N, C-alpha and C positions, 0 to 999 in steps of 0.2 A: 660297450656293455648296454644292455637294454635297461631303461629306467624302470624304477619300481612303479607299481600301479597305485596312484593316489586318489583317483576319481571315486568318490563314495558310491556312485551308482553308474558304473561303466556300462557301455552299450557295445554289443557285439559288432555293430556296423562301424564303430570307430576303431576297431582293431585291424589296422590296415595290412600288416604282415599276414595276419590270419586270413584275410580276404584274398591276398595274393596267392597264398598257399592253396586256398580253396579253389581258385581259378585253375591253378596248375593241376590239382587233383582231378578236376572235372575233365580237362583235356586228356590226362593220362588214363583215367578210368574209362572214358568213352573209347579211346583207342584200344585199350586192352580188351574190352568187351567185343569190339569189332573183330579184333584178331581171333578171339575164341570162336566166334560164329564162323569165320572163314576156315579156321583150322578144323573145327568139328565137321563141317559139311564136306570139306575137301578130303579129309582122311576117311570119312565114310564112303564118299564117292570112289576113292581109290581102292578101298579094301572090302567094303560091305560088311565089316566085322565089328560087333559090339566089343570084342576083346581089344581091338585096336583103339577104339575110343577110350577104353579104360587105361590103356598104356600111355596115352597122351597125358592123363592126369598123373600117373606114376612117374613119368619122365620129368614132370615139374616138381613133384613132391620130394624125390630123393635128394636132389641138390639143395633144395630148401631146408630139408632136415639136417644135412651135413654142415651147411654154411650159416644158418640163422643165428646160432648162439655166438660164434665168433663175430658175426656181423653186429650183434647187439653190443659187444665189447667195443668194437670200432666206433659205433654210434656214440658211446659215452666218452670216447677219447678224442674224436675228431669232429670237424665241422659237418653238421648234419645236412646242411644244404648241399655240399659237394657230394656227399655219399648218395643223397637222394637223386641228384642230377646224374650221377654216374649210373645208377640203376635204370633211369629213364633212357640214357644213351644206349645201354645194352638192349633194351626193348626196341628202341628205334632201329638198331642194327638188325634185330630179328625181323622186323617188318620189312626192311629193305631187302634182306636176303630172300624172304618168302615172295616178295613182289618180283624180284629178278628171276627167281627159280620158276615161278608160275608163268611169267611172260616168255621165258626161254623154253618152257615145256620140259625141263629136267627135274621138276619137283617130284618127290617120291615120298612114300610113307616114312622111309628112313630119315630123310631130310626134315620132315615134320617132327619126328621124335627128337632129332638133334637140336632143333631150334626150341623145342619145348624144354629141353634141359637148360638152355640158355635163359629162357624165361624164368625157370625155377631159381637159378642163381641170382638173377636181377631182383626177384621178389624177396629173396632172403635178406637183401640189404634194404629194399624199399620199405617194407612194412615196419621194422623197428625204427627206421629213420622218421617215417611219418608219424608214428605213434609218440615218439619222443619230442618231435617238433611242436605238435599242436598245443600241449599244455603250457609250453614256454611262451606261447604267443598271446595267451589270454589270461586274465586274472582268474583265480580259483573259483570265484563266485559265478563266473560265466561258463565254467567248463562243461557242466551237463548240457547247457543249451548249445555250446559250441560243438559238442559231440553229436547232439541231435541234428543240428543244422548241417554239419559235415556229412553225417550219414544220409540225411534226406537229400542233400544236393548230389551226393555220390550216386544215390539210387536213381535220381533223375538222369544222370549220365548213363547209368546202366539201362534205363528205359530207352534213351535215344540211341546209344551206341549199337546195341544188337539190332534194333529195328532198322536203323539206317544201314548197318552192315548187311542185313538180310536183303533189303531192297536193292542196294548197290550190287550185291552178288547176283541176285536174280536178273536185274536189268542188264548187267554186263554179259552174263551167260546167255541171255536171250538174243544177243547180237552175234549170230553165228559167224559173220564175216570177221569178227575180232578173235575168234578162237574160243575153245571150250573153257580156257582158264581166265578169260577176260574179267569175269566177275570177281575172282580171287585177287587178281592184280589191282583192280579198283579199290577193294576193301583194304588191302595191305598198304597201298599208297596213301589212302586217306588216313589210315592209322599212323603212318610215318609222319605226316604233316602235323597231326594232333600231338604226337609225342615230342616233336621239336618245339611246339608252342609251350608244352608243359615244362620243358627244360628251361626255356627263357623265363617263365614265371617263377620257377624255383630260384634261379640265379638272381632274380630281382629282389629277393627277400633281404631286408636290412638287419635281421636278427643276428645277434652274436651270442653264443652260449656263455653264461656267466658262472656256471658251477665249476667246482674244482675237478680237474681231470682225474680219472680213475687210475689205479695202479697198472703197471705193465701187465701184459697178457700172461696169465698162467691159469692152470685148471681151476683154482679157487676163485679167481676173479671172473672168469668166463662163465662159470656155473653159479655165480651168486644169485642170478635171477631165479634159477630153479629152486634154490634153498629159500629165497624170500617168499615165493608163492607156496611152497610146500608147508611153510610154517603158518600160513593164513588160510584156514579152511574155507572162508567165504570166497576168496579169489580162486583157490584150487577147485572148489565146487562149481563156480560159475564158468571157468574156462573148460573144465572137463565135461560139463554138461553140453556146452556148445560143440566140443569135439565129437562126442559120441552121437549126439542128435543129428548133426549134419553129415557125419560119416555114414550113418545108417540111412537117413532120410533124404539126402541130396539126390536129385535126379538130373542135374545139369548135363552130365556126360551122355545120357541116353536121349536127350531132346532131339538130336538128328534122327534117331530111329522112330521116335514118336511122330515127328513131323512128316517123315517120308513114308514110313511103312504102316503106321497105325491111323494117322489122320489124313494120309494120302495128299500131302501138300508139298510145297517147295521151300527153298531157302528163306523166302520172305516170312513163311509161317514159323520157321526155326527162329528167326529174329524176333518175332512177336512172343514166342514162348520164352525165349531167354530174357526178354524185357518184362515179362509179366510179374515176376516176383518184385522187381524194382518198382513197378507201377503201384503195387500195394504198399511197398515200403515208403514211397514218396509221400503218400497221403498221411500215413501214421507219423512219419518223421516230421512233417510240417506241424502236426499237432504237438508232438513232443518238444519241438523247438520253442514253443510258446508256453506249454503247460507241462512242466517236468513231473515225473513220478516222485512224489514226496513221501509217500507211506507205502508199507508192505511191498518193498522193492523185490524181496526174495520170492514172494508168492506170485507177483506179476511175472517175474522171470520164468519160473517153472510153468506157470499157466500158459505163457506165450509159446514155450517150446512144445507143450502138449497140443496146442492148436496147430502149430507147424506140422506135427506128425499127422494129425487128422486131415489136414488139407492135402498132404502128400498122398494119403490113401485115396482121397477124392480125385486127385489128378490121375492116379493109376487106373481108376475106373472110368474116367471120362472118355467119350468117343466123339466129341465134337471139339473143334478148335475153340469155340467160345467158352465152353465149360472148362476145358483144360486151362485156358487163360485165367478164368476166375479162380480156380483152385490154386494155381501158382501165385496169383496176386494175394490171396488170403495167406498163403504160406509166407510170402515176402513181408506182408504187414506184421505177422506174428514175429518173424525173425528180426524186424526192425526194433521191436520192443526189447527183444533179447539183446541185440547189439548195443543199444543205447545204455541199458542197465549194466551190462557186463563191462563195456568200455569205460563208463563213468566210474564204476567200482575200482577197476584196475588203475586208472589214472589218478583218482583221488587218494588211493591208498599207497601210492608209490612215491618215494622221495625223488627229487630232481636228479640226483647223481646215479640213480638206479633205473631211470626210465628206459634207457636203451636196452639194457639186459632183460628187464622185465618185459618190455615190448617185444624183444626177440623171442622169449618163451611164449608169449601170447601169439606171436606170429607162427610158431611151430604148431601150436594148437589149431589155429585157424587154417594153416596150410594143410595139416593132416586131415582136418574135417573136409576141406574142399578138394584138394588134389588127390589125396588118398581115398577120399570118398568117391571120386570119379572112377578110380581104379576098381574099388569095391563094387560099384554099380555095374561097370563093364564086365567084371568077372562073374558076378551073380547073374547078370542078364544072359551071359553065354551059357549058363546052367539052367536057369529058371525061365528065361525069356524076359524082355523088358518090363512087361506088366507085372509079372511075379516078383521081379527084383525091386521095383518101386513100392509095390504093395507090402512086401516084407519089411522094407526099410521104414515105411510109415508106422507100421505096428511096432517095430523095434524102437523107434523114437519115443513113442508113448510109454513103452516099458522102461526106457532110460529115465524119463521124468519120475515115474513112480519109485524107481530105485534111488534116485538122487534125493527125493523128498525124505526118504528114510535114512540114507547114509550121510547126508550133509544137513543136519538139523539147523546148524548156524546159518546156512544159506537160506533155508526155508523160512526161518524166523526173522531174517534181516528186515528191518523196517526202513530206515532212511539210507540214501546213498552215501551220505557223509554224516558221521557222528556216532554210529553204532560201533562197538568194538569189533575189530576184524575177527 
């Protein structure tokens, strides 16, 4: 059993299990980002289709939607370390399959869709397990800083991962003697190594959950997280704001098209574009790790999402790699403010024995905004073109902010992260 926190002024650097988890998350996140760079470039190379890019996101979203709520119940009943390690093992299997398929030249769009489904299942377990583990590894007073530090560090991995993946892909592809798929093989192999390191880090955690186990699985217990959030307008407003903003404004699925057809560059440019939001997020996250948002949290949240939408519009209109990078970095910086406020609200308002199920619902919202957003982007781009799709999404995001300011007044008026009534 983990001992109670008695230090009157605990320091984040002294929370050793938290730091071990952070290291594992860095490896896993970098690997995942490298996977997505290679998957995106490879599927667009194979098909030349915006619709296919969107289907990759849909293939990840559907299993996540089906399995996340049951996974949240598992997280509240079983060892979260083992569940997190299992999800990383499944992602490692995906990386191995993609590496072998690319090296053997039998990889196809159908194989990429199938492995995307496996990634969706893995993330259905990974996200609630991660969200439930973090608050149990640090004292409550450090939680907002822990969230900011985690988010900032993860964004650092998201900067390095795609950039490195793009460089490795381009370098390997440029070696004609190695075959056209050599770049993809290199990225998938490096991802596999990082995922194995992440598994070792997770299994090194000494934490043991000390809360009472939840009841056996039934519809009432599995859906308890949904009811908990529905009864708290601040949490419902914050989660749904992120859902619709990223669902409309996300452009990640279309980055291969922008890199190849609009900016006329190669996979290394795709890696830079995928890294750009994280570059902006790292800077803001570093500030928030030292200076938390103490007042007007709701207004900061809504304002940040509005900036995210405006930056998305700027990216749609950019015609140089430098300007596109800057617009995406601004979007990432604004999104970091949103993430820290939203995650802090969720974790501070949720009791320990509900963290897995509430985290699972939060994961559904995040997964819907990311993977389903990729499908929406691909489908809209097939209709309006990539520029029209991203432009419409940015405008829609600003519209969502205006609507939420009116429909969720408790969220707009929320002052402090902790202490206001939910």
